[in-house]
C-alpha positions as CSV (number, residue, x, y, z in Angstrom):
1,M,0.0,0.0,0.0
2,N,1.3,3.4,-0.9
3,L,1.4,5.9,1.9
4,K,1.2,9.6,1.5
5,P,4.7,11.2,1.5
6,K,4.1,12.9,4.8
7,L,3.6,9.5,6.4
8,R,6.3,7.6,4.5
9,F,8.8,10.3,5.2
10,A,8.3,10.3,9.0
11,P,10.5,7.3,9.8
12,L,13.2,8.7,7.6
13,A,13.0,12.1,9.1
14,L,13.2,10.7,12.6
15,A,16.2,8.6,11.6
16,M,18.0,11.6,10.1
17,L,17.3,13.7,13.2
18,L,18.7,10.9,15.5
19,L,21.8,10.7,13.2
20,L,22.3,14.5,13.3
21,F,22.0,14.4,17.1
22,S,24.4,11.6,17.5
23,L,27.0,13.4,15.4
24,G,26.7,16.6,17.5
25,C,29.2,19.2,16.7
26,A,30.9,17.0,14.1
27,L,28.7,18.6,11.4
28,P,29.4,22.1,10.0
29,S,27.7,24.9,11.7
30,P,25.7,27.2,9.5
31,V,27.1,30.6,8.6
32,P,26.2,33.1,11.4
33,L,22.8,34.6,10.7
34,E,24.3,38.1,10.9
35,D,26.3,37.2,7.8
36,G,23.0,37.0,5.9
37,S,22.8,33.3,5.4
38,V,19.6,31.3,5.1
39,V,19.4,28.1,7.2
40,Q,17.7,25.4,5.2
41,T,15.3,23.0,6.8
42,E,13.8,19.6,5.8
43,P,11.0,19.7,3.3
44,T,7.7,20.7,4.9
45,Y,4.2,19.8,3.9
46,D,1.4,21.9,2.7
47,N,-1.8,21.2,4.7
48,T,-3.8,24.2,3.4
49,T,-5.8,22.3,0.8
50,Q,-9.1,21.3,2.4
51,N,-11.1,20.1,-0.5
52,Q,-8.7,17.7,-2.1
53,T,-6.2,15.1,-0.9
54,Y,-2.9,14.7,-2.8
55,L,-0.5,11.9,-2.8
56,I,2.3,14.5,-2.7
57,D,1.5,17.6,-0.7
58,M,4.5,19.5,0.4
59,I,6.6,22.7,0.0
60,D,9.7,23.0,-2.2
61,M,12.8,24.9,-1.3
62,A,11.5,28.2,-2.7
63,G,8.4,28.0,-0.5
64,N,6.1,26.9,-3.2
65,P,3.4,24.2,-2.7
66,V,4.0,20.9,-4.6
67,Q,0.8,19.0,-5.0
68,M,0.6,15.9,-7.1
69,N,-1.7,13.0,-7.4
70,S,1.1,10.6,-8.3
71,Y,4.8,10.3,-8.0
72,A,6.9,12.1,-10.7
73,G,7.4,9.3,-13.2
74,S,8.5,11.6,-16.0
75,I,10.8,14.5,-15.2
76,V,12.6,17.3,-17.0
77,V,15.6,18.5,-15.0
78,L,17.3,21.8,-15.6
79,D,19.9,22.0,-12.9
80,P,23.0,19.7,-13.2
81,G,23.2,19.2,-9.5
82,D,19.6,18.0,-9.3
83,C,20.3,15.7,-12.3
84,E,23.2,14.1,-10.4
85,I,21.0,13.7,-7.3
86,L,18.2,12.0,-9.3
87,C,20.6,9.6,-10.8
88,A,22.3,8.8,-7.5
89,I,18.9,8.0,-5.8
90,G,17.9,5.6,-8.7
91,A,15.5,7.9,-10.5
92,E,17.5,8.3,-13.8
93,E,14.9,6.2,-15.7
94,Q,12.3,8.9,-14.7
95,I,14.2,11.7,-16.5
96,I,12.9,12.3,-20.0
97,G,14.7,15.7,-20.7
98,R,17.6,17.8,-19.4
99,S,19.4,21.1,-19.8
100,E,22.6,21.2,-21.7
101,D,24.5,21.6,-18.4
102,C,23.2,18.2,-17.2
103,D,26.2,16.2,-18.3
104,Y,26.8,13.7,-15.5
105,P,26.6,10.8,-15.4
106,E,27.5,10.2,-19.0
107,S,24.4,8.0,-19.5
108,V,22.2,11.1,-19.5
109,A,23.8,12.3,-22.7
110,S,21.2,10.5,-24.8
111,L,18.3,12.4,-23.2
112,P,16.7,15.3,-25.2
113,V,18.1,18.8,-24.4
114,V,15.5,21.4,-23.6
115,T,17.7,24.5,-23.3
116,T,19.3,26.8,-25.8
117,E,22.4,28.8,-24.6
118,G,21.4,28.2,-21.0
119,M,17.8,29.3,-21.4
120,A,14.9,26.8,-21.0
121,N,12.9,26.2,-24.2
122,T,9.4,26.1,-23.0
123,E,8.0,24.7,-26.2
124,Q,10.4,21.7,-26.1
125,I,9.5,21.0,-22.5
126,L,5.8,21.1,-23.2
127,T,6.3,18.7,-26.1
128,L,7.9,16.2,-23.8
129,N,4.9,16.7,-21.4
130,P,6.6,15.7,-18.2
131,Q,4.8,15.4,-14.8
132,A,7.4,17.7,-13.2
133,V,10.2,20.1,-14.1
134,I,13.0,20.3,-11.5
135,M,15.0,23.5,-11.5
136,D,17.1,25.7,-9.2
137,A,16.1,29.1,-7.8
138,E,17.7,31.0,-10.7
139,A,15.8,29.2,-13.3
140,A,12.6,29.7,-11.3
141,T,12.9,33.4,-11.7
142,D,11.6,32.9,-15.3
143,T,8.0,33.7,-14.4
144,S,6.7,33.0,-17.9
145,L,8.2,29.5,-17.8
146,I,6.5,28.8,-14.4
147,A,3.2,30.1,-15.6
148,E,3.2,28.0,-18.8
149,L,4.2,24.9,-16.9
150,K,1.3,25.3,-14.4
151,E,-1.1,26.0,-17.3
152,A,-0.1,22.7,-18.8
153,N,-0.6,20.9,-15.5
154,I,3.2,20.3,-15.2
155,T,4.5,20.7,-11.6
156,P,7.6,23.0,-11.2
157,I,9.8,21.9,-8.3
158,V,12.5,24.3,-7.1
159,T,15.7,23.4,-5.2
160,N,17.9,26.1,-3.6
161,V,21.1,24.8,-2.1
162,T,23.1,27.4,-0.4
163,D,24.8,25.3,2.2
164,I,25.5,21.6,3.0
165,K,22.3,21.2,5.0
166,G,20.5,22.5,1.9
167,L,22.0,19.7,-0.1
168,Y,20.5,17.2,2.3
169,T,17.2,18.9,2.0
170,A,17.3,18.8,-1.8
171,I,18.2,15.1,-1.9
172,T,15.3,14.4,0.5
173,L,12.9,16.5,-1.5
174,L,13.7,14.8,-4.8
175,G,13.5,11.4,-3.1
176,T,10.1,12.2,-1.9
177,V,8.6,13.3,-5.2
178,T,10.1,10.4,-7.1
179,D,9.2,7.7,-4.6
180,R,12.8,7.1,-3.8
181,V,12.7,7.9,-0.1
182,A,14.8,5.0,1.1
183,E,17.4,5.6,-1.6
184,S,17.6,9.3,-0.9
185,G,17.9,8.6,2.8
186,S,20.8,6.3,2.2
187,V,22.6,9.0,0.1
188,V,22.1,11.6,2.8
189,A,23.2,9.2,5.6
190,N,26.4,8.4,3.6
191,L,27.2,12.1,3.1
192,L,26.5,12.9,6.8
193,A,28.8,10.2,8.0
194,A,31.6,11.0,5.5
195,F,31.5,14.8,6.3
196,A,31.3,14.1,10.0
197,G,34.4,11.9,9.7
198,I,36.2,14.6,7.8
199,Q,35.4,17.3,10.3
200,A,36.4,15.1,13.2
201,K,39.9,15.1,11.7
202,V,40.3,18.7,10.8
203,T,42.4,21.2,12.8
204,D,40.5,24.2,14.1
205,N,42.1,26.8,11.9
206,T,40.0,29.7,13.2
207,S,42.5,32.2,11.9
208,K,43.2,30.5,8.6
209,T,41.4,31.7,5.4
210,I,40.8,30.4,1.9
211,Y,40.2,32.6,-1.1
212,F,38.3,30.9,-3.9
213,E,39.2,32.4,-7.3
214,L,36.3,31.6,-9.6
215,A,37.3,33.8,-12.5
216,P,40.8,34.7,-13.7
217,L,42.6,38.1,-13.2
218,A,42.5,38.6,-17.0
219,T,38.7,38.9,-17.1
220,G,38.0,40.2,-13.6
221,L,38.3,38.3,-10.4
222,E,35.2,36.7,-8.9
223,T,34.8,34.8,-5.6
224,A,32.1,33.4,-3.3
225,G,31.0,35.0,-0.1
226,S,28.6,33.8,2.6
227,G,25.3,32.2,1.8
228,T,27.0,29.9,-0.7
229,L,27.8,26.2,-0.7
230,I,31.5,27.1,-1.2
231,N,31.5,29.1,2.0
232,D,30.1,26.1,3.9
233,I,32.8,23.8,2.4
234,A,35.5,26.1,3.9
235,L,33.8,25.9,7.3
236,L,33.6,22.1,7.1
237,L,37.3,21.9,6.5
238,G,38.1,24.1,9.5
239,Y,38.9,27.3,7.6
240,H,37.2,30.6,7.0
241,N,36.3,31.9,3.6
242,E,38.4,35.0,3.1
243,F,35.3,36.9,1.8
244,E,32.7,35.5,4.2
245,D,31.9,39.1,5.2
246,M,30.3,39.6,1.7
247,E,27.3,37.7,0.4
248,G,26.8,35.5,-2.7
249,F,29.0,35.5,-5.8
250,I,30.9,38.8,-6.0
251,P,33.6,40.5,-8.1
252,V,36.7,41.5,-6.2
253,T,39.9,43.4,-7.1
254,A,43.5,42.3,-6.9
255,A,44.1,44.9,-4.3
256,Q,41.4,43.4,-2.1
257,V,42.9,40.0,-2.3
258,I,46.5,41.3,-1.7
259,G,45.3,43.4,1.2
260,R,43.6,40.4,2.9
261,S,46.5,38.0,2.2
262,P,44.6,34.7,2.3
263,D,46.5,31.7,3.7
264,V,45.2,29.4,0.8
265,I,44.1,30.1,-2.7
266,V,41.8,27.6,-4.5
267,T,41.3,28.3,-8.2
268,T,38.8,26.8,-10.6
269,I,40.9,28.0,-13.6
270,P,42.8,25.1,-15.3
271,S,46.5,25.6,-15.9
272,S,47.6,26.3,-19.5
273,E,50.7,24.9,-21.2
274,D,52.2,28.4,-21.5
275,G,51.7,29.2,-17.8
276,T,49.3,32.1,-18.5
277,A,46.4,30.6,-16.6
278,G,45.8,28.5,-13.5
279,V,48.0,27.8,-10.5
280,S,51.3,28.8,-12.2
281,E,49.9,32.1,-13.3
282,I,48.7,32.9,-9.8
283,L,52.1,32.0,-8.3
284,A,53.8,34.2,-10.8
285,R,51.7,37.3,-10.3
286,V,53.6,40.5,-9.9
287,G,52.8,42.3,-6.7
288,W,51.3,39.3,-5.1
289,E,54.5,38.1,-3.4
290,S,53.3,39.3,0.0
291,V,50.2,37.2,-0.1
292,Q,50.6,34.4,2.4
293,A,49.3,31.7,0.1
294,I,51.8,32.7,-2.6
295,A,54.7,32.8,-0.1
296,D,53.8,29.4,1.2
297,Q,53.0,27.9,-2.3
298,K,49.5,27.1,-1.1
299,V,47.6,27.5,-4.4
300,F,45.4,24.6,-5.5
301,Y,43.2,23.8,-8.5
302,I,39.8,22.2,-8.2
303,D,37.3,21.5,-11.0
304,G,34.9,24.5,-11.0
305,E,31.8,22.4,-11.9
306,L,32.4,20.0,-9.0
307,L,33.0,22.8,-6.6
308,S,29.8,24.7,-7.4
309,R,27.5,21.8,-8.3
310,P,25.4,20.7,-5.3
311,G,25.2,16.9,-5.6
312,P,26.6,13.7,-4.2
313,R,30.1,14.3,-5.8
314,L,30.6,17.2,-3.4
315,L,32.3,14.6,-1.2
316,D,35.0,14.2,-3.9
317,V,35.6,18.0,-3.7
318,V,35.8,18.0,0.1
319,N,38.2,15.0,0.1
320,A,40.5,16.7,-2.5
321,L,40.6,19.9,-0.6
322,Y,41.2,18.1,2.7
323,T,44.2,16.3,1.1
324,F,45.6,19.6,-0.1
325,L,45.0,21.6,3.1
326,Y,46.3,18.9,5.5
327,E,48.7,17.1,3.2
328,T,47.3,13.7,4.0
329,P,44.6,11.7,2.3
330,A,41.1,12.2,3.6
331,E,40.4,8.5,3.6
């Protein structure tokens, strides 16, 4: 017998709460509220509908009601992190369309693409006629897309991962709407245990900072501040994000970075053969000699897609950064 998600989810929620409690301070603390972060919670359920009972009756991560008479058996997914989550929880067969950015795992490459230059093509989505379209908060700002989906009785479901706890919430949300509750619970439990194990080993570097360089000097530096998944990764690893006093993804100047003198620089720019990009370019920058990370040769490359994509492979990023920061394998 199929139970309503609110009932089927209850044992999982209790188990997750017990696991969180047992881990105690081993999990990363959220960014202080005064820094402008938003603390995510587990998916909640919408009980406002009085005249109709839905199999799925809950609230997504944008605060919108999700009401469906059946589980989402056909899905178009626009966010690559959500795509990876769906595949990790065993719901890949339910995906019938994707954005061009949804490129992992490789098996999704055969699915129809419903975006053009990063923008959702509503006509293509409507032609596929999915039960649900899963997207991130940025895609959900397209009000015309949302309106046309609703008019066609297609349910938009929004994720909004701004920290590690939000990743757990997104996995749980997608597991609920796809009838993959047990599988999503297993993925979350594995991440919780792995991250707790990492944090139990880290040194409390309260005075150490990381600067994440997300765009090169040649085109204008960009980094991540508070209220981002990247900021939470730094906290998990026992460091502070150098620009945690700012919010979101922000442009910065070379003078700002030099003046702050971060202890570690993590770049998402691959190295070039001629040394004009990536780690070698950063280490050779004129005027940056006084930056602590340059002096200590603590500059590291990480794949930008992995770093910014909220999905199960975030563990790979954390393990790689741990190995670099502490000069020992994470496992």
